[in-house]
C-alpha positions as CSV (number, residue, x, y, z in Angstrom):
1,X,-15.4,-14.9,-16.9
2,X,-12.0,-12.7,-16.6
3,X,-9.5,-12.0,-13.6
4,X,-10.9,-8.5,-13.6
5,X,-14.5,-9.5,-13.1
6,X,-14.0,-11.7,-10.2
7,X,-11.5,-12.1,-7.0
8,X,-12.8,-15.4,-6.1
9,X,-11.4,-17.5,-8.0
10,X,-7.6,-18.0,-8.7
11,X,-4.9,-16.1,-11.1
12,X,-1.8,-17.2,-11.9
13,X,-0.4,-15.8,-8.9
14,X,-2.4,-17.9,-6.8
15,X,-1.2,-20.9,-8.6
16,X,2.4,-20.1,-7.8
17,X,1.6,-19.1,-4.5
18,X,-0.4,-22.4,-3.6
19,X,2.0,-24.6,-5.1
20,X,5.0,-23.2,-3.8
21,X,3.8,-23.6,-0.4
22,X,2.5,-26.9,-0.5
23,X,6.2,-27.9,-1.7
24,X,8.0,-26.1,0.6
25,X,6.6,-27.9,3.5
26,X,7.9,-30.9,2.2
27,X,11.6,-29.4,2.0
28,X,12.0,-29.7,5.6
29,X,10.3,-33.0,6.1
30,X,13.0,-34.4,3.6
31,X,15.9,-32.4,5.1
32,X,15.3,-33.9,8.4
33,X,14.3,-37.4,7.1
34,X,17.8,-37.7,5.4
35,X,19.4,-37.5,8.5
36,X,18.4,-40.4,10.1
37,X,20.0,-44.2,9.2
38,X,16.8,-45.2,7.4
39,X,16.8,-41.8,5.4
40,X,20.4,-42.3,4.6
41,X,20.1,-45.7,3.0
42,X,17.8,-43.8,0.3
43,X,19.7,-40.4,0.3
44,X,20.0,-40.2,-3.5
45,X,16.1,-40.5,-3.7
46,X,15.5,-38.0,-1.1
47,X,18.0,-35.7,-2.8
48,X,15.8,-36.0,-6.1
49,X,12.7,-35.4,-4.6
50,X,14.2,-32.4,-2.5
51,X,15.7,-30.7,-5.7
52,X,12.3,-31.4,-7.5
53,X,10.4,-29.1,-4.9
54,X,13.2,-26.2,-4.8
55,X,11.5,-23.7,-6.7
56,X,9.4,-22.9,-3.8
57,X,11.0,-19.1,-3.2
58,X,11.0,-18.0,-6.6
59,X,7.4,-19.2,-7.5
60,X,6.3,-17.3,-4.4
61,X,7.8,-14.2,-5.2
62,X,6.6,-14.4,-8.9
63,X,3.1,-15.2,-7.4
64,X,3.2,-12.1,-4.8
65,X,4.3,-9.8,-7.9
66,X,2.0,-11.2,-10.3
67,X,-1.3,-10.6,-7.7
68,X,-0.1,-7.3,-6.6
69,X,0.6,-5.8,-10.2
70,X,-2.9,-7.2,-11.5
71,X,-4.7,-5.7,-8.5
72,X,-3.1,-2.4,-8.3
73,X,-2.6,-1.9,-12.2
74,X,-5.5,0.2,-12.6
75,X,-6.3,1.9,-9.2
76,X,-2.9,1.9,-7.3
77,X,-3.0,2.8,-3.6
78,X,-0.7,5.4,-1.6
79,X,2.6,3.3,-0.2
80,X,1.2,3.8,3.4
81,X,-2.2,2.4,2.6
82,X,-0.3,-0.9,0.8
83,X,2.0,-1.1,4.0
84,X,-0.9,-1.1,6.6
85,X,-2.5,-3.9,4.1
86,X,0.8,-6.0,4.3
87,X,1.4,-5.2,7.5
88,X,-2.1,-6.9,8.7
89,X,-1.5,-10.0,6.1
90,X,2.1,-10.4,6.6
91,X,3.8,-8.8,9.4
92,X,1.5,-9.3,12.5
93,X,1.4,-13.3,11.4
94,X,5.3,-13.2,11.1
95,X,6.0,-11.7,14.5
96,X,3.5,-13.9,16.2
97,X,5.0,-16.9,14.7
98,X,8.3,-15.7,15.3
99,X,7.8,-15.3,18.8
100,X,5.8,-18.9,19.1
101,X,9.2,-20.5,17.5
102,X,11.5,-18.6,20.2
103,X,9.4,-19.4,23.1
104,X,7.9,-22.5,22.7
105,X,10.6,-24.4,20.4
106,X,13.6,-22.4,20.6
107,X,15.6,-25.5,19.8
108,X,14.6,-24.5,15.9
109,X,17.0,-21.7,16.0
110,X,19.6,-21.2,13.0
111,X,23.2,-20.4,13.4
112,X,23.2,-19.4,17.3
113,X,20.6,-19.1,20.2
114,X,20.0,-15.9,22.2
115,X,21.2,-15.3,25.6
116,X,20.4,-11.9,26.3
117,X,17.1,-9.6,25.6
118,X,19.3,-8.1,22.7
119,X,19.8,-11.3,20.9
120,X,16.2,-12.3,21.5
121,X,15.1,-9.1,19.5
122,X,17.7,-9.8,16.6
123,X,16.6,-13.4,16.1
124,X,13.0,-12.2,16.1
125,X,13.5,-10.5,12.9
126,X,16.6,-11.7,11.2
127,X,15.0,-15.2,10.4
128,X,17.1,-17.5,12.3
129,X,14.0,-18.5,14.5
130,X,13.4,-21.5,12.6
131,X,15.1,-23.3,9.8
132,X,12.3,-21.9,7.4
133,X,12.1,-18.0,8.5
134,X,15.0,-16.9,6.3
135,X,12.5,-16.7,3.6
136,X,10.5,-14.2,5.6
137,X,13.4,-11.6,5.7
138,X,13.9,-11.6,2.3
139,X,10.2,-11.8,1.4
140,X,9.5,-8.7,3.3
141,X,12.5,-6.7,1.6
142,X,10.6,-7.5,-1.6
143,X,7.3,-6.1,-0.3
144,X,9.0,-3.0,1.3
145,X,10.4,-2.4,-2.1
146,X,6.8,-2.4,-4.0
147,X,7.5,1.5,-5.0
148,X,10.5,0.3,-6.8
149,X,8.0,-2.5,-8.5
150,X,5.6,0.2,-9.1
151,X,8.1,2.8,-10.9
152,X,9.5,-0.1,-13.0
153,X,5.8,-1.0,-14.6
154,X,5.3,2.3,-15.4
155,X,8.1,2.3,-17.5
156,X,6.6,-0.6,-19.4
157,X,4.5,1.0,-22.0
158,X,5.8,-0.8,-25.2
159,X,6.9,-4.3,-26.5
160,X,10.3,-2.9,-26.9
161,X,10.8,-1.5,-23.2
162,X,9.2,-5.0,-22.2
163,X,12.0,-6.9,-23.7
164,X,14.5,-4.4,-22.4
165,X,13.3,-5.2,-18.7
166,X,13.4,-9.1,-19.6
167,X,16.7,-8.8,-20.9
168,X,18.2,-6.5,-18.1
169,X,16.7,-8.5,-15.3
170,X,18.2,-11.7,-17.0
171,X,21.6,-10.0,-17.1
172,X,21.7,-8.8,-13.5
173,X,20.8,-12.4,-12.4
174,X,23.5,-13.7,-14.4
175,X,26.0,-11.4,-13.0
176,X,24.9,-12.1,-9.4
177,X,24.8,-16.0,-10.2
178,X,28.8,-15.8,-11.5
179,X,29.6,-13.4,-8.7
180,X,28.2,-15.7,-5.9
181,X,30.0,-19.0,-7.5
182,X,33.0,-17.0,-7.8
183,X,33.6,-15.5,-4.4
184,X,30.9,-17.2,-1.9
185,X,30.5,-21.1,-3.3
186,X,33.6,-22.4,-1.5
187,X,32.7,-24.4,1.5
188,X,34.6,-22.2,3.9
189,X,32.7,-19.1,3.4
190,X,28.9,-20.3,2.6
191,X,28.2,-20.4,6.3
192,X,29.6,-17.2,7.1
193,X,27.8,-15.4,4.3
194,X,24.6,-17.2,4.9
195,X,22.7,-13.4,4.8
196,X,23.7,-13.4,1.0
197,X,20.5,-16.1,0.7
198,X,18.1,-13.2,2.3
199,X,18.9,-10.1,0.5
200,X,16.5,-8.9,-2.3
201,X,18.7,-8.7,-5.1
202,X,19.4,-12.3,-5.6
203,X,15.3,-12.9,-6.1
204,X,14.9,-9.4,-7.7
205,X,14.6,-11.5,-11.0
206,X,11.2,-13.5,-9.9
207,X,9.7,-10.2,-8.7
208,X,10.3,-8.7,-12.5
209,X,9.2,-12.0,-13.8
210,X,5.7,-11.7,-12.1
211,X,5.0,-8.3,-13.3
212,X,6.1,-9.4,-16.9
213,X,3.7,-12.2,-16.9
214,X,1.0,-10.1,-15.8
215,X,1.5,-7.7,-18.4
216,X,1.5,-10.4,-21.2
217,X,-1.3,-12.6,-19.8
218,X,-3.4,-11.7,-22.2
219,X,-1.3,-13.6,-24.8
220,X,-0.2,-16.3,-22.4
221,X,-3.7,-17.4,-21.9
222,X,-4.0,-18.2,-25.4
223,X,-1.0,-20.5,-25.4
224,X,-1.6,-24.0,-26.0
225,X,1.8,-26.1,-25.9
226,X,4.1,-24.1,-24.0
227,X,4.2,-26.6,-21.2
228,X,5.8,-29.3,-23.7
229,X,9.4,-27.7,-23.7
230,X,9.0,-26.1,-20.2
231,X,8.4,-29.9,-19.0
232,X,11.5,-30.9,-21.1
233,X,13.7,-28.3,-19.4
234,X,12.6,-28.6,-16.2
235,X,13.7,-32.5,-16.4
236,X,16.8,-31.6,-18.0
237,X,17.8,-29.0,-15.3
238,X,16.6,-31.4,-12.6
239,X,19.0,-34.0,-13.6
240,X,21.6,-31.2,-13.8
241,X,20.8,-30.1,-10.1
242,X,20.8,-33.7,-8.9
243,X,24.3,-34.5,-10.7
244,X,25.7,-31.4,-8.9
245,X,24.6,-32.3,-5.7
246,X,26.0,-35.8,-5.9
247,X,29.5,-34.5,-7.3
248,X,29.7,-32.7,-3.4
249,X,30.3,-36.3,-2.1
250,X,28.5,-38.5,0.6
251,X,26.4,-38.4,2.9
252,X,24.5,-35.8,0.7
253,X,23.9,-32.7,2.6
254,X,20.6,-30.9,1.2
255,X,22.1,-27.5,2.4
256,X,24.8,-27.4,0.0
257,X,22.0,-27.2,-2.9
258,X,21.4,-23.3,-3.1
259,X,18.7,-21.1,-5.0
260,X,21.9,-19.5,-6.8
261,X,23.2,-22.5,-8.4
262,X,22.6,-22.1,-12.1
263,X,20.7,-25.5,-12.4
264,X,18.2,-24.0,-9.8
265,X,17.8,-20.7,-11.3
266,X,16.7,-22.3,-14.9
267,X,14.5,-25.1,-12.9
268,X,12.7,-22.5,-11.2
269,X,11.9,-20.7,-14.3
270,X,10.9,-23.8,-15.9
271,X,8.7,-24.6,-13.2
272,X,6.9,-21.0,-13.0
273,X,6.2,-21.3,-16.5
274,X,4.7,-24.8,-16.1
275,X,2.4,-23.5,-13.1
276,X,1.2,-20.3,-15.4
277,X,0.9,-22.8,-18.2
278,X,-1.5,-24.7,-15.8
279,X,-3.2,-21.8,-14.5
280,X,-3.8,-20.2,-17.9
281,X,-5.2,-23.8,-19.1
282,X,-7.4,-24.0,-16.0
283,X,-8.7,-20.5,-16.5
284,X,-9.6,-21.3,-20.1
285,X,-11.4,-24.5,-18.9
286,X,-13.3,-22.5,-16.1
287,X,-12.4,-25.3,-14.2
288,X,-13.9,-25.8,-10.5
289,X,-10.4,-26.0,-8.8
290,X,-9.7,-22.0,-9.3
291,X,-11.7,-21.5,-6.2
292,X,-9.9,-24.4,-4.5
293,X,-6.5,-22.5,-5.5
294,X,-7.7,-19.3,-4.6
295,X,-8.6,-20.4,-1.0
296,X,-5.3,-22.0,-0.7
297,X,-3.4,-19.2,-1.9
298,X,-5.0,-17.0,0.3
299,X,-4.0,-18.9,3.5
300,X,-0.7,-20.1,2.0
301,X,1.7,-17.4,3.6
302,X,0.4,-18.2,7.1
303,X,0.2,-21.8,6.7
304,X,3.9,-21.4,5.5
305,X,4.6,-20.0,9.0
306,X,3.2,-22.5,10.8
307,X,4.4,-25.6,9.3
308,X,7.8,-26.2,10.9
309,X,5.7,-25.5,14.4
310,X,3.7,-28.3,13.5
311,X,6.4,-31.0,11.8
312,X,8.5,-30.4,14.9
313,X,5.8,-31.8,17.5
314,X,4.5,-34.7,14.5
315,X,8.2,-35.4,14.4
316,X,8.7,-35.5,18.2
317,X,5.9,-37.4,18.8
318,X,6.2,-40.6,16.5
319,X,7.2,-38.7,12.8
320,X,10.7,-39.5,13.4
321,X,10.4,-43.2,14.9
322,X,8.1,-44.1,12.0
323,X,10.6,-42.9,9.3
324,X,13.3,-44.7,11.2
325,X,11.3,-48.1,10.3
326,X,9.3,-47.0,7.0
327,X,11.2,-44.1,5.8
328,X,8.7,-43.4,2.8
329,X,5.7,-44.1,5.0
330,X,6.9,-41.7,7.7
331,X,7.7,-39.1,5.1
332,X,4.2,-39.2,3.7
333,X,2.6,-39.4,7.1
334,X,4.5,-36.6,8.6
335,X,4.0,-34.1,5.6
336,X,0.1,-34.8,5.1
337,X,-0.5,-34.0,8.7
338,X,1.9,-31.2,8.6
339,X,-0.1,-30.0,5.6
340,X,-3.8,-30.3,7.4
341,X,-2.6,-28.8,10.4
342,X,-0.9,-25.8,9.0
343,X,-3.5,-24.7,7.0
344,X,-6.1,-25.7,9.7
345,X,-4.2,-23.5,11.8
346,X,-4.0,-20.5,9.4
347,X,-7.9,-20.8,8.7
348,X,-8.8,-21.4,12.3
349,X,-7.0,-18.6,13.6
350,X,-8.2,-16.1,10.8
351,X,-11.8,-17.0,11.9
352,X,-10.9,-16.6,15.6
353,X,-9.8,-13.1,14.7
354,X,-12.9,-12.5,12.5
355,X,-15.3,-13.2,15.1
356,X,-13.1,-11.4,17.8
357,X,-13.4,-8.4,15.7
358,X,-16.9,-8.7,15.1
359,X,-17.7,-9.2,18.5
360,X,-15.7,-6.2,19.9
361,X,-17.3,-4.0,17.3
362,X,-20.8,-5.1,18.4
């Protein structure tokens, strides 16, 4: 069985998307838990776990590009066809969930709240409707730029061009990270320049990496022990991240961590490598979990959109109170309920929509 022969089992992109979605739901839980008195008593431990799951945006982008290039490498759709498909899969859920946050949970807005119809419309599209929707603003740019990624893919016709592409992408990311930390990192500028967390070029490396992973996948699938140095690298860069965050002082503010921090960039690359190694191993074993991962990846984006909506309700009706008494238990319960309800909502809405379309067609 090969990836080209079936669409019902997971590819490496599915592993990246499924694990990224599962991990990102924990980030919001931890960021809320650490603000409670009980959470502050274990703030170092919570910060360590938070940084351990701070690979989600790079992994999701890498996964999207891996799967997209894999499925369009032989028969590439027109840009219009691609946009129509993505509008249905990503655009429509984004609009509806953004409206749900703005109308039903306006207290979750970031940076400022709307007071007029124009500001409402701006909040709808700028990613400030809820704490996690900044990512949509950035990721949708990656989607809209698919002709660029296809154009780069067409140029990679030799091994030499493969490595040139990898090297230039790495150099671009290095230049961006250095520039960001020279110009933006000082605390007085981070809040005012938050839009730089949402621009596509800060995450372009991971888009190119997803493409390169697919192009090299026939070789990567045969690797056996690459996970060992990747695991060592992940642990070392995680310690590096924790050290840098603790150096900012107490109480710990998780918002001070950045996807553009050098330690976080290297950590994200190591985790992407580990997840790709896991996918390759499970494909070689023809594991039963391939079908499960593919299912999770199919609904990952829609579950991600829903997760803060459900967490806010869980937090209000018992999650915060439980965390105040038993911080670890409260975090686990809030997280597990959020995960289950988010995926159940994503799947349920999909099934209802399919039934509605079928009924109308009849």
